[in-house]
C-alpha positions as CSV (number, residue, x, y, z in Angstrom):
1,M,-2.6,35.6,-16.3
2,T,-2.8,32.3,-13.6
3,Y,-3.7,32.3,-10.0
4,V,-2.9,29.5,-8.0
5,S,-4.6,29.3,-4.4
6,A,-3.1,27.1,-1.9
7,S,-4.5,26.7,1.4
8,A,-3.4,24.4,4.5
9,Y,-5.6,21.6,5.8
10,K,-6.9,22.4,9.0
11,Y,-6.4,18.7,10.2
12,S,-3.1,16.6,9.9
13,Y,-2.7,13.2,11.0
14,S,0.1,10.9,11.0
15,F,-0.3,7.5,12.2
16,N,2.6,5.0,12.6
17,N,1.4,1.4,13.9
18,T,-1.4,2.8,15.7
19,P,-4.5,0.7,16.8
20,I,-7.4,1.6,14.7
21,S,-9.7,2.2,17.9
22,E,-7.0,4.9,18.8
23,A,-7.1,6.4,15.6
24,I,-11.1,6.8,15.4
25,V,-11.0,8.2,19.0
26,R,-8.8,11.1,17.7
27,I,-10.3,11.6,14.3
28,S,-13.8,11.8,16.4
29,K,-12.6,14.5,19.0
30,D,-11.5,17.0,16.1
31,H,-14.7,16.3,14.6
32,P,-17.3,16.8,17.2
33,E,-20.0,17.9,14.5
34,V,-19.9,14.1,13.6
35,N,-21.3,10.7,15.7
36,I,-19.0,8.1,15.3
37,S,-19.7,4.7,16.9
38,F,-17.8,1.2,16.8
39,I,-17.2,-1.5,18.0
40,Y,-14.2,-1.6,20.2
41,K,-13.6,-5.4,20.5
42,E,-13.8,-5.9,16.8
43,L,-11.0,-3.3,16.0
44,G,-8.6,-4.6,18.6
45,N,-6.1,-6.6,16.1
46,Y,-5.9,-3.8,13.3
47,K,-3.4,-0.9,13.2
48,T,-2.8,1.6,11.0
49,S,0.0,3.8,9.4
50,A,-1.3,6.6,7.5
51,K,-0.4,10.0,6.9
52,I,-4.1,12.1,6.1
53,Q,-4.1,15.7,5.3
54,T,-8.0,16.2,5.2
55,D,-11.0,18.7,6.9
56,D,-13.7,15.8,6.2
57,A,-14.1,13.5,9.3
58,Y,-15.4,10.8,6.4
59,D,-12.5,10.9,4.0
60,A,-10.1,10.8,7.2
61,L,-11.8,7.7,8.2
62,R,-11.2,6.0,4.9
63,E,-7.7,6.8,4.5
64,M,-7.5,5.4,7.9
65,V,-8.7,2.2,7.6
66,G,-6.6,1.4,4.7
67,L,-6.8,-2.0,3.5
68,N,-7.8,-3.6,7.0
69,P,-11.1,-5.5,6.5
70,I,-13.0,-2.8,8.2
71,S,-16.2,-0.8,6.6
72,I,-17.5,2.5,6.9
73,I,-20.6,3.6,6.9
74,K,-21.9,7.0,6.4
75,K,-25.7,8.2,7.2
76,N,-26.4,11.7,7.7
77,N,-23.8,12.9,10.4
78,N,-23.8,9.2,11.8
79,Y,-20.4,6.9,10.9
80,Y,-20.7,3.6,11.9
């Protein structure tokens, strides 16, 4: 006998040509337990179009960045 369990993700994001800085703010509001720091001026020219379903802030940030030339560094509960 096989059991399959299914669970919905608590957070689901759909970005369509959204500025990266706006997407970061949205993810940050949903995850108050983490500290996300970014330099706004450097992100002004980058946009994201991503559909993300994850409960992990780090995964959400990495998927949101996509192929843009942006790095995300995690140190404890801080993201840069």
